[in-house]
DSSP file (Angstrom, degrees, kcal/mol; ACC not computed):
  #  RESIDUE AA STRUCTURE BP1 BP2  ACC     N-H-->O    O-->H-N    N-H-->O    O-->H-N    TCO  KAPPA ALPHA  PHI   PSI    X-CA   Y-CA   Z-CA
    1    1 A M              0   0    0      0, 0.0     3,-0.4     0, 0.0   102,-0.1   0.000 360.0 360.0 360.0 135.8   -6.8  -13.0    7.9
    2    2 A N    >>  +     0   0    0     97,-0.3     4,-1.7     1,-0.2     3,-0.7   0.041 360.0 119.8 -98.0  25.2   -5.5  -13.0    4.4
    3    3 A D  H 3> S+     0   0    0      1,-0.3     4,-2.5     2,-0.2    -1,-0.2   0.808  70.2  63.2 -62.2 -26.1   -2.7  -10.5    5.0
    4    4 A G  H 3> S+     0   0    0     -3,-0.4     4,-2.2     2,-0.2    -1,-0.3   0.899 102.7  48.4 -62.6 -39.6   -0.2  -13.2    3.9
    5    5 A K  H <> S+     0   0    0     -3,-0.7     4,-2.5     2,-0.2    -2,-0.2   0.916 110.7  50.3 -66.0 -43.1   -1.8  -13.2    0.4
    6    6 A A  H  X S+     0   0    0     -4,-1.7     4,-2.4     1,-0.2    -2,-0.2   0.914 111.1  49.2 -61.1 -41.8   -1.7   -9.4    0.2
    7    7 A L  H  X S+     0   0    0     -4,-2.5     4,-2.3     2,-0.2    -1,-0.2   0.891 110.4  50.5 -66.1 -38.3    2.0   -9.4    1.2
    8    8 A R  H  X S+     0   0    0     -4,-2.2     4,-2.2     2,-0.2    -2,-0.2   0.908 111.1  49.1 -64.9 -40.4    2.8  -12.1   -1.4
    9    9 A L  H  X S+     0   0    0     -4,-2.5     4,-2.6     2,-0.2    -2,-0.2   0.901 110.0  51.0 -65.6 -39.7    1.0  -10.0   -4.1
   10   10 A L  H  X S+     0   0    0     -4,-2.4     4,-2.3     2,-0.2    -2,-0.2   0.916 110.0  50.2 -62.6 -42.0    3.0   -6.9   -3.0
   11   11 A G  H  X S+     0   0    0     -4,-2.3     4,-2.4     2,-0.2    -2,-0.2   0.899 110.8  49.0 -62.0 -40.6    6.2   -8.9   -3.3
   12   12 A L  H  X S+     0   0    0     -4,-2.2     4,-1.7     2,-0.2    -2,-0.2   0.906 109.6  51.8 -64.8 -42.4    5.2  -10.1   -6.8
   13   13 A A  H  <>S+     0   0    0     -4,-2.6     5,-3.2     1,-0.2     6,-0.3   0.902 110.8  49.4 -60.7 -40.6    4.4   -6.5   -7.8
   14   14 A L  H ><5S+     0   0    0     -4,-2.3     3,-1.8     4,-0.2     5,-0.3   0.939 109.5  49.9 -63.3 -47.3    7.8   -5.4   -6.6
   15   15 A R  H 3<5S+     0   0    0     -4,-2.4    -1,-0.2     1,-0.3    -2,-0.2   0.798 110.4  51.3 -64.2 -27.3    9.6   -8.2   -8.4
   16   16 A S  T 3<5S-     0   0    0     -4,-1.7    -1,-0.3    -5,-0.2    -2,-0.2   0.367 118.5-111.7 -91.5   6.7    7.8   -7.2  -11.6
   17   17 A G  T < 5S+     0   0    0     -3,-1.8    -3,-0.2    -4,-0.1    -2,-0.1   0.744  87.6 113.2  76.8  22.9    8.7   -3.6  -11.3
   18   18 A R      < +     0   0    0     -5,-3.2    71,-0.5    -6,-0.2     2,-0.4   0.044  54.8  79.6-117.2  26.1    5.2   -2.4  -10.5
   19   19 A L        -     0   0    0     -6,-0.3     2,-0.5    -5,-0.3    68,-0.2  -0.996  60.0-150.2-137.7 131.4    5.5   -1.3   -6.9
   20   20 A E  E     -A   86   0A   0     66,-3.3    66,-2.2    -2,-0.4     2,-0.4  -0.884  24.2-151.9 -96.2 127.1    6.9    1.9   -5.4
   21   21 A V  E     +A   85   0A   0     -2,-0.5     4,-0.3    64,-0.2    64,-0.2  -0.842  49.3  35.5-109.8 136.1    8.3    1.2   -2.0
   22   22 A G  S  > S-     0   0    0     62,-2.8     4,-2.8    -2,-0.4     5,-0.2  -0.007  85.6 -89.4 105.0 151.2    8.6    3.7    1.0
   23   23 A A  H  > S+     0   0    0      1,-0.2     4,-2.6     2,-0.2     5,-0.2   0.893 124.2  50.2 -61.5 -42.0    6.4    6.5    2.2
   24   24 A D  H  > S+     0   0    0      2,-0.2     4,-2.2     1,-0.2    -1,-0.2   0.935 114.6  43.3 -63.8 -46.0    8.1    9.1    0.1
   25   25 A N  H  > S+     0   0    0     -4,-0.3     4,-2.4     2,-0.2    -2,-0.2   0.890 114.6  49.9 -67.6 -39.2    7.8    7.1   -3.1
   26   26 A A  H  X S+     0   0    0     -4,-2.8     4,-2.4     2,-0.2    -2,-0.2   0.920 112.3  47.6 -65.3 -43.3    4.2    6.0   -2.4
   27   27 A A  H  X S+     0   0    0     -4,-2.6     4,-2.8    -5,-0.2    -2,-0.2   0.899 111.6  51.0 -64.0 -40.3    3.2    9.6   -1.7
   28   28 A A  H  X S+     0   0    0     -4,-2.2     4,-1.7    -5,-0.2    -2,-0.2   0.914 110.9  47.6 -64.5 -42.6    4.9   10.8   -4.9
   29   29 A L  H  X>S+     0   0    0     -4,-2.4     6,-1.3     2,-0.2     5,-1.1   0.911 114.4  46.9 -65.3 -40.9    3.1    8.2   -7.0
   30   30 A A  H ><5S+     0   0    0     -4,-2.4     3,-1.3     1,-0.2    -2,-0.2   0.921 111.0  51.7 -64.8 -43.1   -0.2    9.1   -5.4
   31   31 A A  H 3<5S+     0   0    0     -4,-2.8    -1,-0.2     1,-0.3    -2,-0.2   0.806 103.8  58.4 -64.4 -29.6    0.4   12.8   -5.9
   32   32 A S  H 3<5S-     0   0    0     -4,-1.7    -1,-0.3    -5,-0.2    -2,-0.2   0.674 109.5-125.2 -74.0 -15.4    1.2   12.2   -9.5
   33   33 A G  T <<5S+     0   0    0     -3,-1.3    -3,-0.2    -4,-0.5    -2,-0.1   0.462  87.0 102.7  85.1   0.8   -2.3   10.8  -10.0
   34   34 A R      < +     0   0    0     -5,-1.1    -4,-0.2    27,-0.0    -5,-0.1   0.673  50.3 103.6 -90.2 -18.6   -0.9    7.5  -11.4
   35   35 A A        -     0   0    0     -6,-1.3    53,-0.3     1,-0.1     3,-0.1  -0.344  44.3-174.3 -66.7 143.9   -1.3    5.4   -8.3
   36   36 A R  S    S+     0   0    0     51,-3.5     2,-0.3     1,-0.4    52,-0.2   0.599  73.9  11.0-107.5 -22.4   -4.2    2.9   -8.2
   37   37 A L  E     -B   87   0A   0     50,-1.5    50,-2.2    24,-0.1     2,-0.4  -0.954  58.1-163.4-159.2 136.9   -3.7    1.7   -4.6
   38   38 A V  E     -Bc  86  63A   0     24,-2.1    26,-2.7    -2,-0.3     2,-0.4  -0.977  12.0-167.6-119.5 136.1   -1.6    2.8   -1.6
   39   39 A V  E     -Bc  85  64A   0     46,-2.9    46,-2.2    -2,-0.4     2,-0.3  -0.947   0.8-164.8-122.9 147.3   -1.0    0.6    1.4
   40   40 A T  E     -Bc  84  65A   0     24,-2.4    26,-3.3    -2,-0.4    44,-0.2  -0.940  22.6-114.3-128.6 152.1    0.4    1.4    4.8
   41   41 A A    >   -     0   0    0     42,-2.8     3,-1.3    -2,-0.3    28,-0.2  -0.444  31.9-114.4 -77.0 157.6    1.8   -0.6    7.6
   42   42 A S  T 3  S+     0   0    0     26,-3.4    27,-0.2     1,-0.3    -1,-0.1   0.767 114.4  46.1 -66.7 -25.4   -0.1   -0.6   10.9
   43   43 A D  T 3  S+     0   0    0     25,-0.4    -1,-0.3     2,-0.0    26,-0.1   0.020  76.8 144.2-108.7  27.5    2.7    1.2   12.7
   44   44 A I    <   -     0   0    0     -3,-1.3    -4,-0.0    39,-0.2    40,-0.0  -0.359  60.5 -99.1 -61.0 145.1    3.5    3.9   10.2
   45   45 A S     >  -     0   0    0      1,-0.1     4,-3.0     4,-0.0     5,-0.2  -0.324  26.8-118.1 -66.1 150.5    4.4    7.2   11.9
   46   46 A P  H  > S+     0   0    0      0, 0.0     4,-2.3     0, 0.0     5,-0.2   0.885 114.5  50.9 -56.8 -39.1    1.6    9.8   12.2
   47   47 A H  H  > S+     0   0    0      2,-0.2     4,-2.1     1,-0.2     5,-0.2   0.944 113.6  42.8 -65.4 -47.8    3.6   12.2   10.0
   48   48 A A  H  > S+     0   0    0      1,-0.2     4,-2.7     2,-0.2     5,-0.3   0.906 113.5  52.9 -65.5 -40.9    4.2    9.7    7.2
   49   49 A A  H  X S+     0   0    0     -4,-3.0     4,-2.8     1,-0.2     5,-0.3   0.918 109.7  48.4 -60.4 -43.6    0.6    8.4    7.4
   50   50 A K  H  X S+     0   0    0     -4,-2.3     4,-2.4    -5,-0.2     5,-0.2   0.922 112.7  47.9 -62.4 -45.0   -0.7   12.0    7.0
   51   51 A R  H  X S+     0   0    0     -4,-2.1     4,-1.9     2,-0.2    -2,-0.2   0.921 116.6  42.3 -63.5 -45.4    1.6   12.7    4.1
   52   52 A V  H  X S+     0   0    0     -4,-2.7     4,-2.2     2,-0.2    -2,-0.2   0.937 117.1  45.9 -68.8 -47.1    0.7    9.5    2.2
   53   53 A R  H  X S+     0   0    0     -4,-2.8     4,-3.0    -5,-0.3     5,-0.2   0.863 111.4  52.7 -67.3 -35.0   -3.0    9.6    3.0
   54   54 A M  H  X S+     0   0    0     -4,-2.4     4,-2.7    -5,-0.3    -1,-0.2   0.928 109.7  48.2 -65.5 -43.7   -3.3   13.2    2.0
   55   55 A A  H  X S+     0   0    0     -4,-1.9     4,-0.8    -5,-0.2    -2,-0.2   0.904 115.0  46.5 -62.5 -40.4   -1.6   12.6   -1.3
   56   56 A A  H ><>S+     0   0    0     -4,-2.2     5,-2.8     2,-0.2     3,-0.7   0.942 113.6  47.4 -66.3 -47.2   -4.0    9.7   -1.9
   57   57 A E  H ><5S+     0   0    0     -4,-3.0     3,-1.2     1,-0.2    -2,-0.2   0.905 108.5  54.3 -62.1 -43.1   -7.1   11.6   -0.9
   58   58 A M  H 3<5S+     0   0    0     -4,-2.7    -1,-0.2     1,-0.3    -2,-0.2   0.728 116.9  38.5 -64.9 -21.0   -6.3   14.6   -3.0
   59   59 A N  T <<5S-     0   0    0     -4,-0.8    -1,-0.3    -3,-0.7    -2,-0.2   0.215 113.1-109.7-118.1  15.0   -5.9   12.4   -6.1
   60   60 A G  T < 5 +     0   0    0     -3,-1.2    -3,-0.2    -4,-0.3    -4,-0.1   0.805  64.4 151.6  67.2  30.6   -8.8    9.9   -5.5
   61   61 A V      < -     0   0    0     -5,-2.8    -1,-0.2    -6,-0.2   -24,-0.1  -0.830  47.6-119.3 -98.3 128.1   -6.5    7.0   -4.8
   62   62 A P        -     0   0    0      0, 0.0   -24,-2.1     0, 0.0     2,-0.4  -0.365  29.1-160.6 -62.0 143.2   -7.7    4.2   -2.5
   63   63 A C  E     -cD  38 109A   0     46,-2.1    46,-3.0   -26,-0.2     2,-0.4  -0.996   6.4-169.5-131.0 131.0   -5.6    3.8    0.6
   64   64 A A  E     -cD  39 108A   0    -26,-2.7   -24,-2.4    -2,-0.4     2,-0.7  -0.969  18.0-140.8-126.0 136.0   -5.5    0.6    2.8
   65   65 A A  E     -c   40   0A   0     42,-0.9   -24,-0.2    -2,-0.4    42,-0.2  -0.850  25.6-143.1 -91.2 118.5   -4.0    0.0    6.2
   66   66 A L        -     0   0    0    -26,-3.3     2,-0.9    -2,-0.7   -24,-0.1  -0.499  16.0-122.2 -79.1 150.1   -2.4   -3.4    6.3
   67   67 A P  S    S+     0   0    0      0, 0.0     2,-0.3     0, 0.0    -1,-0.1  -0.226  84.6  87.1 -85.5  47.2   -2.6   -5.5    9.4
   68   68 A C  S    S-     0   0    0     -2,-0.9   -26,-3.4   -28,-0.2   -25,-0.4  -0.967  76.0-111.8-142.5 158.1    1.2   -5.8    9.6
   69   69 A T     >  -     0   0    0     -2,-0.3     4,-2.7   -28,-0.2     5,-0.2  -0.276  36.1-102.2 -82.3 171.0    4.0   -3.9   11.0
   70   70 A K  H  > S+     0   0    0      1,-0.2     4,-2.8     2,-0.2    12,-1.3   0.881 124.7  52.7 -59.5 -38.2    6.7   -2.0    9.0
   71   71 A A  H  > S+     0   0    0     10,-0.2     4,-2.4     2,-0.2    -1,-0.2   0.906 110.5  46.2 -66.0 -41.0    9.1   -4.8    9.7
   72   72 A E  H  > S+     0   0    0      2,-0.2     4,-1.7     1,-0.2    -2,-0.2   0.920 115.4  45.6 -68.0 -43.6    6.6   -7.4    8.4
   73   73 A L  H  X S+     0   0    0     -4,-2.7     4,-1.0     9,-0.2    -2,-0.2   0.921 113.7  50.5 -64.3 -43.2    5.9   -5.4    5.3
   74   74 A G  H ><>S+     0   0    0     -4,-2.8     5,-3.3     8,-0.2     3,-0.7   0.908 107.1  53.4 -59.7 -43.3    9.6   -4.7    4.8
   75   75 A A  H ><5S+     0   0    0     -4,-2.4     3,-1.1     5,-0.3    -1,-0.2   0.880 106.6  52.6 -60.8 -38.4   10.4   -8.4    5.1
   76   76 A A  H 3<5S+     0   0    0     -4,-1.7    -1,-0.3     1,-0.2    -2,-0.2   0.752 114.6  43.3 -67.9 -22.7    7.9   -9.2    2.4
   77   77 A L  T <<5S-     0   0    0     -4,-1.0    -1,-0.2    -3,-0.7    -2,-0.2   0.228 119.8-104.8-109.3  12.3    9.6   -6.7    0.2
   78   78 A G  T < 5S+     0   0    0     -3,-1.1     2,-0.3     1,-0.3    -3,-0.2   0.782  85.2 108.9  73.9  27.2   13.2   -7.6    0.9
   79   79 A R  S   <S-     0   0    0     -5,-3.3    -1,-0.3    -6,-0.1    -2,-0.2  -0.847  78.3-116.7-129.3 165.4   13.9   -4.6    3.2
   80   80 A A  S    S-     0   0    0     -2,-0.3     2,-0.3     1,-0.3    -5,-0.3   0.937  96.6  -6.8 -67.4 -45.3   14.4   -4.1    6.9
   81   81 A E        -     0   0    0     -7,-0.2     2,-0.3    -8,-0.1    -1,-0.3  -0.983  56.6-172.7-147.5 155.0   11.3   -2.0    7.1
   82   82 A C        -     0   0    0    -12,-1.3    -8,-0.2    -2,-0.3    -9,-0.2  -0.903   5.5-174.7-151.1 122.1    8.7   -0.4    4.9
   83   83 A A  S    S-     0   0    0     -2,-0.3   -42,-2.8     1,-0.2     2,-0.3   0.783  72.2  -0.1 -87.2 -29.6    6.0    2.0    6.1
   84   84 A A  E     - B   0  40A   0    -44,-0.2   -62,-2.8   -14,-0.1     2,-0.3  -0.987  55.5-173.6-156.9 159.5    4.0    2.4    2.8
   85   85 A A  E     -AB  21  39A   0    -46,-2.2   -46,-2.9    -2,-0.3     2,-0.3  -0.973   6.8-163.0-152.0 160.6    3.9    1.2   -0.8
   86   86 A A  E     -AB  20  38A   0    -66,-2.2   -66,-3.3    -2,-0.3     2,-0.4  -0.996   2.9-159.2-148.3 149.9    1.9    2.1   -3.9
   87   87 A T  E     - B   0  37A   0    -50,-2.2   -51,-3.5    -2,-0.3   -50,-1.5  -0.979  14.6-166.5-130.2 146.2    1.2    0.6   -7.3
   88   88 A A        +     0   0    0     -2,-0.4   -69,-0.1   -70,-0.4    -1,-0.1   0.391  61.8 109.2-102.4  -1.6   -0.1    2.1  -10.5
   89   89 A D     >  -     0   0    0    -71,-0.5     4,-2.5     1,-0.2     5,-0.2  -0.655  59.8-152.8 -81.7 122.1   -0.8   -1.3  -12.0
   90   90 A P  H  > S+     0   0    0      0, 0.0     4,-2.0     0, 0.0     5,-0.2   0.869  93.1  50.2 -63.3 -37.5   -4.6   -1.9  -12.3
   91   91 A G  H  > S+     0   0    0      2,-0.2     4,-2.3     1,-0.2     5,-0.2   0.939 114.3  42.2 -67.4 -47.7   -4.3   -5.7  -12.1
   92   92 A F  H  > S+     0   0    0      1,-0.2     4,-2.9     2,-0.2     5,-0.3   0.907 113.5  53.0 -65.6 -41.2   -2.1   -5.7   -9.0
   93   93 A S  H  X S+     0   0    0     -4,-2.5     4,-2.4     1,-0.2     5,-0.2   0.912 111.3  46.3 -63.5 -40.1   -4.1   -3.0   -7.3
   94   94 A K  H  X S+     0   0    0     -4,-2.0     4,-2.4    -5,-0.2    -1,-0.2   0.936 114.9  46.0 -66.0 -46.3   -7.4   -4.9   -7.8
   95   95 A A  H  X S+     0   0    0     -4,-2.3     4,-2.1     2,-0.2    -2,-0.2   0.904 115.4  46.2 -64.5 -42.0   -5.9   -8.2   -6.6
   96   96 A I  H  X S+     0   0    0     -4,-2.9     4,-2.4     2,-0.2    -2,-0.2   0.933 113.7  48.4 -67.2 -46.0   -4.3   -6.6   -3.5
   97   97 A A  H  X S+     0   0    0     -4,-2.4     4,-2.7    -5,-0.3    -2,-0.2   0.903 112.0  49.8 -61.4 -41.2   -7.4   -4.6   -2.6
   98   98 A Q  H  X S+     0   0    0     -4,-2.4     4,-2.5     1,-0.2    -1,-0.2   0.905 110.3  50.5 -64.5 -41.3   -9.5   -7.8   -3.0
   99   99 A S  H  X S+     0   0    0     -4,-2.1     4,-0.9     2,-0.2   -97,-0.3   0.901 112.2  46.9 -63.2 -41.3   -7.2   -9.7   -0.8
  100  100 A I  H >< S+     0   0    0     -4,-2.4     3,-0.5     2,-0.2     4,-0.5   0.927 113.3  48.3 -66.6 -45.0   -7.3   -7.0    1.9
  101  101 A S  H >< S+     0   0    0     -4,-2.7     3,-1.0     1,-0.2    -2,-0.2   0.885 111.3  49.9 -63.0 -39.7  -11.1   -6.8    1.8
  102  102 A N  H 3< S+     0   0    0     -4,-2.5    -1,-0.2     1,-0.2    -2,-0.2   0.681  96.2  72.9 -72.7 -17.5  -11.5  -10.5    2.0
  103  103 A G  T << S-     0   0    0     -4,-0.9    -1,-0.2    -3,-0.5    -2,-0.2   0.713 100.4-133.1 -70.8 -20.0   -9.1  -10.7    5.0
  104  104 A G  S <  S+     0   0    0     -3,-1.0  -102,-0.1    -4,-0.5    -2,-0.1   0.404  76.9  46.2  79.7 141.9  -11.8   -9.1    7.2
  105  105 A G  S    S+     0   0    0      1,-0.2     2,-0.4    -4,-0.1    -4,-0.1   0.302  89.4  98.8  79.8 -10.2  -11.5   -6.3    9.6
  106  106 A N        -     0   0    0     -6,-0.4     2,-0.3    -5,-0.2    -2,-0.2  -0.900  55.0-159.2-113.9 139.6   -9.5   -4.0    7.2
  107  107 A S        -     0   0    0     -2,-0.4   -42,-0.9   -42,-0.2     2,-0.5  -0.852  11.0-141.3-117.4 154.2  -11.0   -1.3    5.2
  108  108 A I  E     -D   64   0A   0     -2,-0.3     2,-0.7   -44,-0.2   -44,-0.2  -0.962  18.9-136.4-112.2 124.2   -9.9    0.5    2.1
  109  109 A E  E     -D   63   0A   0    -46,-3.0   -46,-2.1    -2,-0.5     2,-0.5  -0.709  18.2-159.1 -81.3 115.7  -10.5    4.2    2.0
  110  110 A H        -     0   0    0     -2,-0.7     2,-0.4   -48,-0.2   -49,-0.1  -0.862   6.1-161.6 -98.2 127.6  -11.9    5.1   -1.4
  111  111 A H              0   0    0     -2,-0.5   -53,-0.0     1,-0.1    -2,-0.0  -0.907 360.0 360.0-111.8 132.9  -11.4    8.8   -2.3
  112  112 A T              0   0    0     -2,-0.4    -1,-0.1   -51,-0.1   -54,-0.0   0.380 360.0 360.0-120.9 360.0  -13.4   10.5   -5.0
């Protein structure tokens, strides 16, 4: 599984200022229509998952469930926990999505 690569790319996106961290921020970026990719932790709460995925779906933003917990995603992003994140950067979104797809077993929901 290539989830380590996806987490490293997410960390790089954060350090370069191109990642919104947290379910509220990810949902807001998706709702604005600027997000290119939203990712969620495997143990995101049902309420937060619904809010983030609905914002992504309504605006045609791909959404991927990562094979890692909130604690693992948070650790990759320098936080205690993180349920979701989003990027508006086309390069990072493509690289992260490709890493997730190549990892096997994980799907990215594409909304049109």
